[in-house]
VOBA-1610 file (N, C-alpha, C; in pm, whole numbers, padded with zeros to 5 digits, always signed):
BEGIN
Unk-05335-08263-02048Unk-05434-08256-02123Unk-05558-08179-02088Unk-05598-08117-02138Unk-05715-08036-02099Unk-05824-08047-02217Unk-05953-08126-02173Unk-06062-08123-02241Unk-06192-08032-02220Unk-06247-08006-02277Unk-06398-07955-02269Unk-06474-07973-02128Unk-06437-08128-02093Unk-06527-08157-01979Unk-06445-08219-01852Unk-06304-08262-01936Unk-06206-08323-01784Unk-06070-08264-01809Unk-05956-08292-01756Unk-05826-08304-01775Unk-05764-08411-01703Unk-05665-08440-01790Unk-05588-08552-01766Unk-05478-08565-01738Unk-05386-08602-01645Unk-05227-08582-01631Unk-05149-08665-01731Unk-05055-08626-01755Unk-04992-08703-01837Unk-04831-08714-01798Unk-04776-08839-01769Unk-04653-08857-01710Unk-04556-08925-01812Unk-04444-08869-01872Unk-04348-08924-01943Unk-04260-08987-01886Unk-04224-09119-01911Unk-04138-09218-01916Unk-04060-09286-02013Unk-03956-09358-01991Unk-03882-09408-02059Unk-03964-09599-02057Unk-03925-09627-02149Unk-03943-09761-02162Unk-03888-09842-02048Unk-03986-09990-02000Unk-03904-10053-01898Unk-03761-10088-01935Unk-03777-10149-02072Unk-03624-10186-02105Unk-03522-10146-02092Unk-03525-09959-02118Unk-03438-09914-02104Unk-03402-09855-01950Unk-03499-09877-01846Unk-03498-09832-01713Unk-03358-09928-01651Unk-03361-10048-01682Unk-03312-10149-01595Unk-03154-10123-01565Unk-03066-10127-01718Unk-02910-10085-01742Unk-02935-09907-01724Unk-02825-09857-01628Unk-02766-09727-01630Unk-02692-09679-01785Unk-02619-09804-01842Unk-02545-09837-01947Unk-02623-09730-02090Unk-02793-09747-02044Unk-02883-09700-02158Unk-02817-09513-02196Unk-02804-09494-02091Unk-02759-09327-02073Unk-02691-09273-02200Unk-02602-09381-02201Unk-02454-09333-02308Unk-02520-09326-02440Unk-02656-09404-02493Unk-02718-09377-02643Unk-02800-09264-02642Unk-02777-09190-02539Unk-02861-09070-02564Unk-02744-08936-02663Unk-02822-08844-02750Unk-02737-08799-02831Unk-02825-08632-02796Unk-02734-08525-02735Unk-02803-08409-02745Unk-02748-08307-02881Unk-02814-08214-02924Unk-02774-08114-02970Unk-02678-08020-02901Unk-02579-08005-03007Unk-02477-07897-02950Unk-02483-07751-03018Unk-02404-07686-02984Unk-02409-07527-03004Unk-02354-07482-03174Unk-02343-07603-03223Unk-02255-07598-03374Unk-02344-07460-03452Unk-02445-07548-03497Unk-02562-07450-03555Unk-02633-07363-03475Unk-02584-07284-03399Unk-02661-07181-03337Unk-02699-07074-03395Unk-02586-07040-03481Unk-02608-06900-03552Unk-02674-06955-03729Unk-02706-07104-03752Unk-02751-07109-03889Unk-02927-07051-03912Unk-02948-07011-04001Unk-03071-06994-04058Unk-03104-07083-04150Unk-03253-07020-04173Unk-03307-07098-04320Unk-03339-07235-04287Unk-03364-07294-04391Unk-03437-07416-04367Unk-03381-07538-04318Unk-03213-07511-04364Unk-03149-07615-04275Unk-03111-07606-04112Unk-03123-07469-04076Unk-03160-07493-03927Unk-03267-07523-03866Unk-03391-07483-03951Unk-03504-07532-03913Unk-03534-07709-03903Unk-03482-07746-03997Unk-03472-07913-03989Unk-03337-07963-03954Unk-03292-07930-03881Unk-03156-07976-03831Unk-03172-08077-03749Unk-03266-08118-03683Unk-03296-08211-03593Unk-03309-08361-03719Unk-03381-08335-03806Unk-03440-08434-03890Unk-03353-08470-04018Unk-03268-08362-04048Unk-03183-08339-04164Unk-03085-08444-04129Unk-03073-08511-04291Unk-02952-08635-04280Unk-02783-08525-04341Unk-02729-08633-04318Unk-02567-08581-04370Unk-02572-08571-04500Unk-02544-08455-04552Unk-02534-08438-04742Unk-02380-08411-04748Unk-02362-08360-04859Unk-02226-08354-04928Unk-02219-08226-04871Unk-02282-08116-04847Unk-02230-07977-04801Unk-02163-08026-04674Unk-02162-08136-04590Unk-02126-08145-04455Unk-01991-08186-04509Unk-01924-08247-04608Unk-01772-08267-04602Unk-01739-08415-04534Unk-01585-08434-04534Unk-01565-08529-04451Unk-01609-08518-04296Unk-01684-08428-04232Unk-01698-08401-04114Unk-01832-08482-04100Unk-01906-08502-04168Unk-02047-08568-04174Unk-02045-08703-04111Unk-02136-08740-04026Unk-02143-08848-03948Unk-02174-08950-04017Unk-02126-09041-04003Unk-02097-09165-04084Unk-02163-09315-04016Unk-02208-09289-03849Unk-02256-09392-03797Unk-02429-09318-03741Unk-02522-09374-03743Unk-02660-09373-03686Unk-02648-09333-03569Unk-02714-09208-03531Unk-02767-09170-03371Unk-02864-09251-03326Unk-02869-09305-03237Unk-02927-09425-03135Unk-03071-09333-03120Unk-03051-09200-03089Unk-03156-09154-03037Unk-03178-08986-03114Unk-03239-08942-03222Unk-03228-08827-03278Unk-03386-08774-03274Unk-03423-08727-03193Unk-03557-08664-03195Unk-03571-08540-03282Unk-03720-08564-03357Unk-03712-08474-03483Unk-03814-08379-03425Unk-03791-08255-03512Unk-03853-08124-03482Unk-03996-08180-03488Unk-04077-08100-03390Unk-04275-08115-03408Unk-04308-08213-03384Unk-04218-08348-03377Unk-04265-08485-03367Unk-04277-08545-03214Unk-04418-08592-03192Unk-04410-08617-03019Unk-04381-08771-03059Unk-04389-08848-03123Unk-04348-09026-03136Unk-04193-09030-03139Unk-04114-09103-03085Unk-03982-09140-03137Unk-03972-09226-03249Unk-03867-09186-03309Unk-03842-09309-03426Unk-03862-09434-03373Unk-03880-09505-03469Unk-03901-09663-03426Unk-03773-09717-03415Unk-03683-09681-03429Unk-03503-09740-03408Unk-03461-09664-03279Unk-03541-09567-03197Unk-03532-09478-03089Unk-03430-09586-02994Unk-03310-09532-02914Unk-03202-09625-02825Unk-03188-09757-02893Unk-03220-09812-03015Unk-03159-09940-03026Unk-03127-09938-03131Unk-02974-09949-03162Unk-02935-09947-03317Unk-02979-10029-03426Unk-02957-09976-03541Unk-03003-10078-03642Unk-02898-10066-03741Unk-02878-10150-03780Unk-02725-10191-03921Unk-02794-10098-04032Unk-02694-10031-04100Unk-02701-09999-04224Unk-02555-09971-04298Unk-02561-09911-04401Unk-02450-09931-04482Unk-02444-09787-04538Unk-02351-09733-04548Unk-02325-09584-04537Unk-02154-09550-04617Unk-02124-09483-04682Unk-02026-09457-04772Unk-01977-09290-04758Unk-01872-09268-04674Unk-01867-09119-04699Unk-01683-09095-04728Unk-01676-09091-04853Unk-01532-09083-04872Unk-01492-08925-04921Unk-01584-08834-04880Unk-01500-08679-04937Unk-01629-08591-04944Unk-01645-08469-04958Unk-01735-08373-05000Unk-01813-08398-05069Unk-01810-08483-05179Unk-01888-08521-05273Unk-01931-08628-05316Unk-01941-08716-05188Unk-02053-08858-05158Unk-02171-08798-05133Unk-02237-08814-05219Unk-02388-08784-05205Unk-02494-08880-05146Unk-02402-08985-05198Unk-02487-09098-05140Unk-02482-09169-05005Unk-02428-09078-04918Unk-02418-09091-04782Unk-02546-09089-04717Unk-02575-09158-04604Unk-02709-09087-04544Unk-02678-09096-04404Unk-02769-09085-04291Unk-02738-09049-04174Unk-02885-09026-04096Unk-02898-09096-04003Unk-03015-09010-03928Unk-03003-08932-03833Unk-02884-08902-03835Unk-02812-08794-03699Unk-02811-08682-03751Unk-02813-08566-03668Unk-02818-08449-03718Unk-02655-08391-03689Unk-02600-08283-03752Unk-02461-08262-03797Unk-02436-08259-03670Unk-02470-08180-03576Unk-02423-08087-03465Unk-02480-08235-03330Unk-02514-08302-03338Unk-02535-08454-03219Unk-02392-08485-03138Unk-02428-08476-03015Unk-02333-08480-02942Unk-02343-08583-02823Unk-02299-08722-02812Unk-02345-08812-02711Unk-02324-08769-02596Unk-02390-08788-02506Unk-02412-08750-02328Unk-02283-08806-02270Unk-02242-08902-02351Unk-02109-09008-02265Unk-02002-08871-02250Unk-01974-08770-02388Unk-01848-08721-02427Unk-01869-08598-02321Unk-01944-08579-02233Unk-01930-08447-02158Unk-01978-08482-01988Unk-02024-08631-01958Unk-02061-08685-01845Unk-02054-08795-01821Unk-02045-08864-01715Unk-02006-09042-01663Unk-02092-09029-01549Unk-02136-09127-01524Unk-02194-09173-01402Unk-02106-09300-01334Unk-02080-09294-01182Unk-02048-09425-01140Unk-02143-09493-01027Unk-02122-09567-00973Unk-02205-09640-00880Unk-02127-09623-00723Unk-02187-09584-00637Unk-02155-09540-00504Unk-02237-09575-00414Unk-02215-09600-00241Unk-02317-09581-00174Unk-02375-09477-00097Unk-02507-09462-00083Unk-02557-09361-00062Unk-02671-09380+00061Unk-02739-09300+00097Unk-02831-09328+00190Unk-02990-09346+00139Unk-03084-09440+00166Unk-03140-09446+00122Unk-03278-09296+00116Unk-03274-09200+00211Unk-03344-09125+00230Unk-03251-09024+00302Unk-03284-08877+00255Unk-03198-08783+00367Unk-03328-08679+00380Unk-03306-08673+00515Unk-03392-08605+00561Unk-03375-08454+00574Unk-03461-08371+00620Unk-03393-08226+00622Unk-03491-08161+00734Unk-03455-08058+00769Unk-03529-07935+00887Unk-03499-07812+00843Unk-03635-07798+00775Unk-03625-07660+00736Unk-03547-07683+00570Unk-03475-07592+00545Unk-03378-07626+00424Unk-03246-07687+00419Unk-03204-07716+00528Unk-03101-07834+00548Unk-03119-07964+00610Unk-03008-08061+00590Unk-02992-08216+00615Unk-02999-08179+00745Unk-03084-08292+00825Unk-03028-08299+00934Unk-03059-08463+00977Unk-02962-08481+01076Unk-02987-08626+01148Unk-03015-08618+01274Unk-03116-08729+01293Unk-03145-08745+01417Unk-03108-08870+01509Unk-03067-08834+01634Unk-02991-08933+01715Unk-03109-08938+01802Unk-03173-09070+01828Unk-03233-09111+01961Unk-03118-09145+02086Unk-03209-09103+02183Unk-03149-09191+02316Unk-03307-09202+02401Unk-03258-09328+02441Unk-03362-09375+02596Unk-03317-09368+02744Unk-03413-09337+02814Unk-03341-09291+02960Unk-03308-09427+03035Unk-03190-09401+03108Unk-03173-09553+03172Unk-03267-09550+03272Unk-03256-09628+03375Unk-03332-09679+03493Unk-03347-09607+03575Unk-03414-09512+03641Unk-03425-09420+03724Unk-03331-09267+03733Unk-03335-09258+03580Unk-03270-09161+03476Unk-03374-09036+03489Unk-03310-08950+03499Unk-03424-08797+03479Unk-03391-08730+03312Unk-03463-08709+03277Unk-03478-08652+03129Unk-03366-08525+03161Unk-03376-08397+03252Unk-03290-08334+03263Unk-03130-08344+03295Unk-03116-08478+03403Unk-02947-08535+03368Unk-02888-08567+03260Unk-03018-08616+03170Unk-02975-08663+03024Unk-02949-08561+02918Unk-03039-08439+02945Unk-02987-08343+02845Unk-02885-08262+02892Unk-02839-08251+02992Unk-02743-08251+03066Unk-02587-08269+02998Unk-02641-08416+03024Unk-02488-08488+02971Unk-02471-08476+02805Unk-02580-08471+02723Unk-02575-08451+02606Unk-02511-08317+02568Unk-02552-08215+02620Unk-02487-08074+02632Unk-02347-08111+02649Unk-02305-08168+02736Unk-02183-08184+02802Unk-02062-08234+02682Unk-02136-08362+02625Unk-02084-08415+02521Unk-02032-08352+02399Unk-02175-08259+02370Unk-02142-08140+02246Unk-02045-08078+02248Unk-02028-08005+02363Unk-01924-07921+02402Unk-01783-07990+02367Unk-01779-08104+02445Unk-01645-08162+02415Unk-01582-08211+02258Unk-01704-08199+02189Unk-01662-08239+02032Unk-01614-08134+01956Unk-01656-07996+02001Unk-01588-07917+01948Unk-01626-07880+01798Unk-01754-07879+01814Unk-01817-07906+01662Unk-01818-07818+01594Unk-01832-07784+01430Unk-01757-07626+01356Unk-01903-07563+01354Unk-01874-07427+01384Unk-02011-07348+01404Unk-02111-07354+01272Unk-02069-07454+01140Unk-02188-07473+01027Unk-02234-07557+01084Unk-02217-07662+01196Unk-02303-07783+01220Unk-02364-07727+01358Unk-02510-07694+01377Unk-02557-07699+01481Unk-02696-07826+01524Unk-02696-07810+01635Unk-02768-07965+01713Unk-02835-07865+01840Unk-02972-07956+01802Unk-03071-07913+01899Unk-03167-08029+01929Unk-03240-08025+02038Unk-03355-08101+02082Unk-03458-08116+02010Unk-03528-08229+01986Unk-03648-08232+01944Unk-03734-08321+02017Unk-03871-08349+02005Unk-03943-08433+02068Unk-03961-08362+02218Unk-03945-08507+02323Unk-04003-08467+02430Unk-03872-08386+02527Unk-03747-08414+02452Unk-03650-08296+02521Unk-03656-08173+02495Unk-03725-08143+02372Unk-03776-07983+02312Unk-03859-07965+02402Unk-03956-08028+02427Unk-04052-07963+02495Unk-04007-07942+02658Unk-03941-08036+02691Unk-03896-08026+02841Unk-03813-07885+02851Unk-03732-07868+02774Unk-03655-07791+02806Unk-03733-07627+02777Unk-03806-07657+02639Unk-03891-07505+02634Unk-03987-07494+02777Unk-04030-07604+02852Unk-04109-07567+02950Unk-04045-07529+03062Unk-03902-07558+03082Unk-03878-07479+03176Unk-03781-07348+03196Unk-03792-07297+03032Unk-03724-07178+03004Unk-03779-07095+03061Unk-03906-07096+03092Unk-03992-06986+03119Unk-04035-06995+03309Unk-04014-07127+03355Unk-04026-07130+03443Unk-04011-07001+03588Unk-03842-06979+03586Unk-03815-06862+03648Unk-03902-06727+03625Unk-03938-06691+03480Unk-04018-06557+03471Unk-04145-06561+03538Unk-04207-06747+03512Unk-04372-06760+03588Unk-04348-06756+03751Unk-04263-06795+03794Unk-04224-06764+03933Unk-04244-06621+03971Unk-04155-06558+03914Unk-04125-06409+03988Unk-04243-06320+03912Unk-04333-06368+03822Unk-04424-06315+03759Unk-04523-06322+03885Unk-04568-06420+03929Unk-04662-06457+04027Unk-04629-06380+04168Unk-04507-06396+04233Unk-04464-06311+04329Unk-04502-06197+04342Unk-04465-06112+04240Unk-04461-05971+04203Unk-04608-05970+04175Unk-04722-06014+04157Unk-04851-05986+04176Unk-04914-05992+04285Unk-04876-06093+04377Unk-04903-06154+04525Unk-04841-06000+04591Unk-04731-05976+04589Unk-04666-05894+04642Unk-04764-05706+04628Unk-04795-05679+04487Unk-04866-05585+04499Unk-05032-05554+04525Unk-05054-05688+04505Unk-05220-05732+04611Unk-05211-05689+04747Unk-05121-05788+04791Unk-05094-05746+04976Unk-05078-05591+04982Unk-04955-05545+04950Unk-04889-05427+04935Unk-05055-05346+04908Unk-05153-05319+04837Unk-05262-05275+04832Unk-05378-05317+04944Unk-05376-05372+04997Unk-05443-05434+05106Unk-05392-05378+05248Unk-05286-05424+05283Unk-05225-05362+05376Unk-05177-05246+05380Unk-05186-05139+05294Unk-05125-05028+05247Unk-04983-05006+05313Unk-04899-05085+05306Unk-04770-05105+05345Unk-04686-05172+05256Unk-04562-05152+05233Unk-04467-05225+05173Unk-04376-05325+05245Unk-04364-05320+05358Unk-04295-05390+05438Unk-04350-05520+05447Unk-04480-05520+05550Unk-04597-05635+05574Unk-04602-05771+05458Unk-04619-05699+05316Unk-04619-05831+05226Unk-04500-05901+05200Unk-04369-05870+05246Unk-04229-05927+05266Unk-04291-06021+05398Unk-04361-05978+05482Unk-04343-06087+05570Unk-04420-06217+05540Unk-04518-06176+05498Unk-04588-06261+05430Unk-04563-06390+05338Unk-04470-06329+05237Unk-04413-06365+05140Unk-04282-06455+05203Unk-04226-06423+05322Unk-04142-06524+05345Unk-04185-06652+05403Unk-04304-06682+05385Unk-04354-06848+05409Unk-04295-06924+05296Unk-04288-06856+05179Unk-04295-06934+05101Unk-04146-07042+05012Unk-04036-06956+05103Unk-03937-07024+05043Unk-03928-07181+05139Unk-03972-07155+05264Unk-04001-07320+05343Unk-04089-07388+05227Unk-04197-07357+05171Unk-04275-07431+05124Unk-04204-07462+04979Unk-04121-07391+04924Unk-04048-07450+04761Unk-03949-07549+04844Unk-03880-07547+04961Unk-03777-07650+04974Unk-03840-07763+05032Unk-03947-07751+05100Unk-04018-07895+05127Unk-04080-07947+05011Unk-04088-07879+04893Unk-04176-07976+04795Unk-04071-08023+04697Unk-03944-07937+04719Unk-03818-07984+04633Unk-03744-08114+04718Unk-03730-08141+04847Unk-03694-08225+04914Unk-03797-08362+04942Unk-03949-08331+04868Unk-04032-08434+04886Unk-03997-08505+04767Unk-03966-08421+04647Unk-03955-08489+04507Unk-03838-08576+04529Unk-03704-08496+04589Unk-03609-08628+04573Unk-03605-08746+04667Unk-03662-08705+04789Unk-03732-08843+04877Unk-03771-08944+04784Unk-03893-08906+04687Unk-03981-09029+04624Unk-03924-09034+04491Unk-03788-08978+04464Unk-03708-09016+04280Unk-03830-08951+04223Unk-03862-08830+04196Unk-03957-08769+04131Unk-03894-08668+04033Unk-03906-08639+03946Unk-03870-08540+03839Unk-03927-08401+03871Unk-03831-08312+03827Unk-03903-08152+03826Unk-03958-08111+03688Unk-04072-08182+03691Unk-04125-08192+03528Unk-04240-08060+03561Unk-04281-08046+03480Unk-04398-07940+03463Unk-04513-07963+03546Unk-04556-08057+03589Unk-04667-08115+03683Unk-04608-08086+03815Unk-04494-08114+03848Unk-04411-08029+03990Unk-04417-07895+03995Unk-04376-07844+03926Unk-04391-07678+03898Unk-04504-07615+03918Unk-04611-07698+03850Unk-04752-07632+03880Unk-04802-07666+04052Unk-04732-07768+04119Unk-04751-07796+04221Unk-04699-07692+04307Unk-04579-07659+04299Unk-04469-07533+04342Unk-04577-07424+04328Unk-04650-07374+04224Unk-04695-07235+04199Unk-04823-07258+04286Unk-04899-07367+04286Unk-05015-07397+04373Unk-04964-07341+04534Unk-04853-07382+04594Unk-04809-07386+04715Unk-04810-07212+04736Unk-04794-07135+04669Unk-04787-07017+04694Unk-04886-06949+04704Unk-05036-07007+04665Unk-05120-06972+04708Unk-05181-07024+04847Unk-05159-07163+04859Unk-05199-07189+04969Unk-05117-07163+05102Unk-04964-07159+05084Unk-04919-07163+05218Unk-04912-06974+05247Unk-04922-06882+05157Unk-04904-06741+05213Unk-05046-06709+05337Unk-05150-06787+05304Unk-05250-06783+05397Unk-05245-06802+05541Unk-05108-06887+05569Unk-05053-06865+05748Unk-05005-06729+05746Unk-04943-06675+05661Unk-04843-06535+05721Unk-05010-06463+05721Unk-05087-06445+05624Unk-05211-06345+05593Unk-05255-06337+05735Unk-05307-06462+05771Unk-05401-06486+05904Unk-05344-06418+06038Unk-05200-06448+06040Unk-05136-06357+06145Unk-05086-06246+06176Unk-05062-06188+06017Unk-05055-06050+05997Unk-05159-05969+05953Unk-05313-06007+05923Unk-05391-05922+05954Unk-05426-05898+06090Unk-05433-06000+06176Unk-05465-06025+06319Unk-05419-05892+06374Unk-05232-05895+06368Unk-05138-05843+06429Unk-05149-05696+06379Unk-05164-05675+06262Unk-05195-05541+06206Unk-05348-05441+06271Unk-05437-05561+06283Unk-05553-05459+06338Unk-05523-05450+06497Unk-05434-05532+06532Unk-05442-05515+06689Unk-05350-05370+06717Unk-05258-05380+06636Unk-05168-05235+06658Unk-05242-05088+06619Unk-05344-05131+06502Unk-05405-05001+06477Unk-05490-04967+06549Unk-05586-05059+06602Unk-05703-05022+06614Unk-05713-05064+06792Unk-05615-05130+06882Unk-05607-05151+07037Unk-05473-05086+07050Unk-05381-05049+06958Unk-05288-04965+07034Unk-05133-05051+07102Unk-05150-05216+07055Unk-05053-05241+07106Unk-04923-05284+07050Unk-04810-05324+07091Unk-04703-05301+07005Unk-04703-05458+06944Unk-04572-05419+06845Unk-04546-05569+06761Unk-04554-05677+06828Unk-04452-05682+06936Unk-04466-05830+06971Unk-04599-05861+07048Unk-04667-05772+07130Unk-04764-05848+07204Unk-04901-05853+07082Unk-04875-05771+06978Unk-04970-05812+06861Unk-04959-05957+06780Unk-04848-05985+06756Unk-04795-06095+06693Unk-04825-06220+06774Unk-04810-06205+06936Unk-04807-06321+07008Unk-04957-06322+07008Unk-05027-06241+07032Unk-05193-06266+07043Unk-05252-06338+06891Unk-05191-06236+06790Unk-05214-06339+06650Unk-05203-06446+06634Unk-05095-06526+06687Unk-05083-06657+06725Unk-05100-06737+06748Unk-05174-06703+06887Unk-05263-06790+06990Unk-05398-06820+06923Unk-05478-06682+06861Unk-05617-06694+06848Unk-05624-06726+06683Unk-05507-06738+06601Unk-05519-06791+06500Unk-05451-06949+06455Unk-05422-07009+06574Unk-05336-07135+06555Unk-05419-07236+06490Unk-05554-07235+06552Unk-05661-07335+06467Unk-05701-07342+06366Unk-05744-07205+06308Unk-05770-07189+06161Unk-05637-07226+06067Unk-05545-07199+06117Unk-05430-07233+06014Unk-05412-07394+05996Unk-05476-07439+06148Unk-05445-07578+06122Unk-05523-07651+06058Unk-05656-07599+06054Unk-05751-07627+05995Unk-05741-07631+05866Unk-05676-07505+05764Unk-05670-07529+05667Unk-05564-07592+05606Unk-05444-07572+05665Unk-05334-07629+05608Unk-05364-07820+05607Unk-05476-07887+05716Unk-05456-08042+05720Unk-05596-08030+05582Unk-05669-07924+05568Unk-05776-07955+05451Unk-05685-07973+05313Unk-05560-07890+05317Unk-05513-07885+05166Unk-05429-07992+05161Unk-05351-08036+05288Unk-05287-08198+05289Unk-05356-08272+05286Unk-05471-08331+05350Unk-05547-08443+05330Unk-05581-08466+05189Unk-05630-08304+05113Unk-05653-08356+04970Unk-05558-08374+04881Unk-05420-08355+04908Unk-05315-08378+04827Unk-05255-08551+04826Unk-05305-08612+04972Unk-05275-08747+04936Unk-05306-08820+04807Unk-05445-08816+04825Unk-05486-08911+04724Unk-05408-08904+04555Unk-05372-08769+04562Unk-05260-08763+04453Unk-05136-08780+04446Unk-05078-08758+04580Unk-04961-08841+04614Unk-04906-08999+04620Unk-05025-09075+04648Unk-05004-09190+04719Unk-05093-09310+04613Unk-05181-09226+04503Unk-05296-09297+04415Unk-05195-09372+04288Unk-05246-09481+04291Unk-05161-09581+04195Unk-05314-09604+04106Unk-05271-09603+03954Unk-05377-09667+03849Unk-05320-09578+03728Unk-05445-09590+03652Unk-05409-09472+03497Unk-05362-09371+03503Unk-05266-09335+03474Unk-05267-09152+03484Unk-05185-09105+03599Unk-05144-09243+03690Unk-05132-09157+03840Unk-04971-09107+03826Unk-04888-09171+03726Unk-04759-09104+03737Unk-04753-08975+03681Unk-04872-08918+03604Unk-04869-08750+03581Unk-04962-08698+03728Unk-05033-08738+03803Unk-05085-08652+03897Unk-04940-08696+04027Unk-04890-08739+04048Unk-04796-08825+04172Unk-04695-08682+04187Unk-04629-08619+04095Unk-04550-08506+04122Unk-04617-08410+04185Unk-04738-08396+04173Unk-04857-08308+04193Unk-04850-08286+04357Unk-04907-08407+04396Unk-04923-08445+04517Unk-04806-08443+04605Unk-04735-08489+04548Unk-04608-08469+04627Unk-04537-08370+04690Unk-04520-08252+04588Unk-04488-08125+04581Unk-04562-08027+04674Unk-04735-08095+04693Unk-04802-08015+04780Unk-04776-08046+04926Unk-04771-08187+04961Unk-04757-08255+05041Unk-04658-08223+05104Unk-04514-08221+05080Unk-04420-08178+05114Unk-04417-08016+05171Unk-04436-07963+05093Unk-04403-07791+05098Unk-04514-07781+05207Unk-04624-07853+05245Unk-04721-07808+05324Unk-04664-07835+05462Unk-04616-07953+05477Unk-04560-08008+05611Unk-04436-07916+05666Unk-04366-07905+05598Unk-04227-07844+05629Unk-04272-07701+05635Unk-04362-07628+05538Unk-04414-07483+05595Unk-04473-07458+05705Unk-04537-07567+05744Unk-04634-07545+05858Unk-04552-07566+05981Unk-04463-07670+05974Unk-04364-07686+06082Unk-04233-07543+06128Unk-04244-07492+05991Unk-04162-07339+06021Unk-04227-07209+06005Unk-04350-07207+05956Unk-04366-07061+05957Unk-04466-07042+06087Unk-04493-07090+06151Unk-04540-07072+06296Unk-04450-07007+06391Unk-04326-07063+06359Unk-04223-07007+06444Unk-04133-06863+06376Unk-04110-06871+06250Unk-04059-06776+06171Unk-04121-06658+06119Unk-04265-06666+06106Unk-04321-06576+06096Unk-04329-06461+06187Unk-04364-06499+06314Unk-04374-06393+06386Unk-04248-06299+06445Unk-04116-06383+06418Unk-03988-06308+06414Unk-03945-06218+06315Unk-04026-06271+06225Unk-03968-06175+06081Unk-04066-06053+06112Unk-04210-06073+06161Unk-04290-05955+06134Unk-04272-05833+06263Unk-04187-05873+06367Unk-04166-05801+06475Unk-03996-05718+06385Unk-03950-05814+06367Unk-03784-05752+06299Unk-03862-05619+06183Unk-03944-05677+06091Unk-03955-05554+05982Unk-04046-05441+06050Unk-04125-05457+06146Unk-04204-05372+06217Unk-04063-05264+06292Unk-04016-05347+06384Unk-03874-05239+06416Unk-03826-05155+06313Unk-03770-05251+06189Unk-03692-05164+06109Unk-03774-05035+06036Unk-03904-05053+06032Unk-04002-04953+06005Unk-04019-04852+06091Unk-04020-04855+06168Unk-03969-04770+06318Unk-03878-04706+06280Unk-03767-04730+06297Unk-03648-04666+06277Unk-03615-04565+06156Unk-03686-04608+06054Unk-03651-04590+05900Unk-03749-04417+05942Unk-03843-04475+05961Unk-03953-04347+05981Unk-03906-04250+06113Unk-03827-04280+06209Unk-03756-04182+06288Unk-03652-04113+06271Unk-03563-04199+06186Unk-03464-04092+06097Unk-03511-03985+05993Unk-03626-04043+05929Unk-03656-03890+05813Unk-03753-03802+05916Unk-03788-03859+06025Unk-03831-03707+06092Unk-03781-03636+06211Unk-03662-03677+06199Unk-03520-03623+06295Unk-03508-03477+06248Unk-03478-03455+06069Unk-03440-03347+06004Unk-03566-03221+06047Unk-03669-03277+06053Unk-03825-03195+06057Unk-03828-03144+06202Unk-03770-03216+06316Unk-03815-03173+06442Unk-03711-03064+06461Unk-03583-03113+06400Unk-03471-02956+06436Unk-03507-02878+06395Unk-03538-02852+06280Unk-03614-02683+06216Unk-03698-02642+06275Unk-03818-02734+06367Unk-03945-02661+06409Unk-03846-02608+06534Unk-03753-02685+06591Unk-03680-02656+06730Unk-03623-02486+06734Unk-03549-02477+06584Unk-03449-02365+06575Unk-03566-02246+06523Unk-03660-02276+06467Unk-03778-02160+06462Unk-03841-02136+06555Unk-03820-02194+06680Unk-03923-02179+06799Unk-03863-02002+06863Unk-03751-02030+06914Unk-03686-01923+06990Unk-03665-01790+06889Unk-03687-01825+06781Unk-03645-01637+06695Unk-03819-01604+06671
//
């Protein structure tokens, strides 16, 4: 209801005594389509009209318990409550017949019924579809990834119909979404490092020598996580990505010095990388120990929030330990192998040009 200065919300409801018993619904009468084609005064007052002699023997002889009249907001005084009355209807000429019901009123029970059943108190939806949430907790020393794998296996074994769809929500959904893009993230990081190193050294092969130090770091990080019973969560993956920037500096120090010795001092690949290992051993150890000791407080720390930082420190320390023990031996071998491979490829590409020059000389 709108007024000049305010508006009021009007809520229509039935009286409290009619809300307790569902059988009260049987006392409702609805207008049928019997007089849909009627016109004139009788049609306009069909709600309030009483049974007359024109109704004949088909006129109602019992009062309707609820008969809303046209253009009247307030219900009748005897609405939904029977009132005794006397009426006689013996034929078409019974003019004394009176009734408060319209001639085409139909009780609600004539075409509908209700029954008592057991239903859920609330129906949850996800989007436009009804949904049921099944929660689970992790067992002691169990990983969330293992639980998700077990749930997926049970779902496949049930052979549910296509109309029934299942998906994870909450922490499980966040975990699944976070791991979905991890391979692309690591691949993008490797491609970026390869492009930068290729531009720096003007070579397509030596960046691979530097990136060869990364598998040992990744294996060391995974072994450390398994040893300390830590999950491969997003924080641990951040530690593995961080190792890409820390570990590759071992290869950069050796390859950079070896390339300079080859290009400026004319040394072969074996002598150049051997001298690089001797001169760059101390800087490599210093930088590795600095990064390793910086990760120890994260790996061994206890207190509030330590469970979030511990996988990062464990991944860093494990990756640095294994990579430091292996890269000092594997990097020179890989450097010599790729250098010899590059020389073989360059010789094969230069042979046709040399043969054409010899044929052209005697002519």
